[in-house]
Structures are given as structure tokens and as C-alpha cells.
N, C-alpha and C positions, 0 to 999 in steps of 0.2 A: 830724670824726669822726661817722659815721653811727650812729643808734641801732639797736638790733636790730628795731625796728618797721618800719624801712625796708630794702628790698633795695638792692643796689648801684646799680640803675637809678633809685632815688628813689621807687619804688612801695611802698606799705605792705605788710608782711608779712601783716596781717590783712585779711580782706574780709568783707563782709556774708554772713550765712548760715553763718559758720565758728564752731565752738565753741572757746572759749579758757578758761583758768583764771586767776582772780584769787585770790591766795593766801588772803585772809581771807573770801572768799565762795564759793569753789568754781568750778563750771563754769557759764559763761554763754554767751549767743549774741551774736555781733557782729551788731548790726542796721544798722550803717552808719558812715560816717566823716562828721563834720560840721565846718564851719568856723564858729567864733563869735568875736566880739570880747568879751573880758572884761577890765575895767579898762584899756581902751586897748590891749590886746595882741591880735593876731590869732592865734587858736589853731586847730590841727587836732585834733579830738577823736575817739577811737575810742569808739563808743557800744555798751555791753554790757548786755544785760538778763539778769536772773537770775529765772526764773519762780518758783522755790520761795520767794524772799524778796519777790517782787513789787517788784523794785527795778531801777532803771536807773543805770548808772555811766557817766560820761564821763571818760575818761582822756586827757589831752593827749599827743600823740604824742612830745613831747620828754621826757615823764616816765615813759614805758613801762618803761624799764630799772629805774628806782628803784622803781616801783610793783609789779613782780614779775609783771605781766601776761604770760602766755606761751601758746604753742600747747598743745593737749592732748597729753599724753605719748604716746610711741611704744608699739607693741604690746610691744616688748622691755622697756621699763620697767615696764609693767603686769604682765608675766610675772614680773619680779623682785619686784613687790609681792605677787603670789600666792605666790611662794617665801617671802617674809617672813611671810605669814599662816600658812604651814605650819610655821614655826619654833616653838620652845618659847617660851611667854610668859616675859617677863623683868620681874619685878615687884620694884622696889627696896624695901628696908625702911626707907624714909624716910617722914616724915609725909605724910599724904594731901594736905595743902595744897601742899606742894612738888611732889609727883608731879603733882597736877592742873595746876600752872603749867607743868610740863615737857610734859605731854600737850597742853595748849592751844597751846603754842609750836610743837610738832610739827605740829598740825593747821593752824595759821595760817601755817606755812612753805609750804604748798601742795605739798610734796613727797609724791608718792604712797607712796613706801617708808616715809617717816616716819609717814604717816597710817595705813599698814597696820600699823606697829608698835603704834600706839595701839589699833587695832581688835583686834589679836592679844592684847595684854596686858590688855585690859578685857573680852574675850569670856568669858561665862559659859555653860557647857554644862549640860545637864540633870544634876542631882545635885550641882552645885557650889554653894557658898554664894551667897546673894543679893547683889547689888550695892547700895551706898547710892544715894540719889537722884542725888547729883552724879557718881558714877561712871557711872551709867546715861546721864545727860545727855551727858557727854563722849563716851561710847561711841557714842551715837546720832548726834552731830555728826560724829565721825570716820567712821562707817559711811556716812552720807549723803554726805559729801564724796568718799569712796573710790568708792562706788557711782555717783556722778555722773560721775566721770571714766571709770570702766569702761563705763558706758552710752554715753559720747560715743565712746570708743575702738572699742568692739564694735558700735556702731549698734543698740543695744537700749534698752529703757525702764529707768528706774531700778529698778523692781521686779524685773525679770529680773537686773539687775546685783547687787542686794542679795541675791537667792537664790543666785546664784553664789558670792558672798563667804561667805555663812552656810554653804553646802554645804562649801566648802573648810575653814572653821573647825571644823565638826562632824566632819569626817573626820580630824582630828588626834588 
């Protein structure tokens, strides 16, 4: 059984210079494929760097399915995320701690549509009540993740992607 990291001809689906998404860290850049011996096991590792975290991640090719490492979303999925942003905010009447856990789970899922739901639900327009510190923090993380994927898909920098998202939110 071949993993999704490998194509049918045995070549890796990821290559150096390609942007990928790791669910708990967002968009990173594949810098290469390395072979290392760890604890007596020969492993092929996909090396991914995350500039905003100044972090390098090495994912064994046989663990890529379970790690959630994936290619950047298609334009269609990102268009669906914009549609989600345009929707009406859905804020449950549960305790903040429970909602915060749900929001963080959505962010860490790596799914752009789930992340867009968090951004939409926590966005505060001018004239709306202020957010608590923790609401603002979760909003910022969700916005950064979503903007990172938009930037990679659209080929723009993260600031432009953030402006695009905020423009959509303010138009609602």
C-alpha cells in the first residue's frame, strides 16, 4: 500500500520549493528530501521550513498520512473558504472555554474552510463590542493560517492575503 506522499511510480508527491500545509503549523516550504538513520532505521524525511515560526520540521515519508502533511489547497477550496467568510457568524451560547477549544481544534485541523469559520465567527467590525484577549489571540492565529494558505495559492505575500480576507469580512 503506497502512502499519499508517493506517486504510483514511487516518486514523492512533494518536492523542494513547493508549499505544503502541516495542520498544526500552517503553510511551510519543502526544502528537500533527506535520508537519515535514526535509532537504526533508515528513513526518508520531507524537510519543511516555517518562516514565521523559524522552525524546521522533518516528517518521515511513511508517516505523512498520519501527520496530515498535504499540498496547498486548490483555488476551488479557497473560493469555498471565501464563501464561508461571507456567511453569517455562528456563535454558540456555550462557555468561552468550550468554544475556545472548538476553535483551536478547527484551526489545528488545517482545513481552510474550518479555519475560515473561526475567522468569520471571531471577526469584530468597527462598532462591535471588543474582543477578550484570548478571543483576539485565537482570531489572530486563525487569520494568519488562512492568510498563509491564500498567499501560497494566489502567489502573493501574506499581507496582501490578509487584506483580501479583511476586505471580504468588512463587506459582510
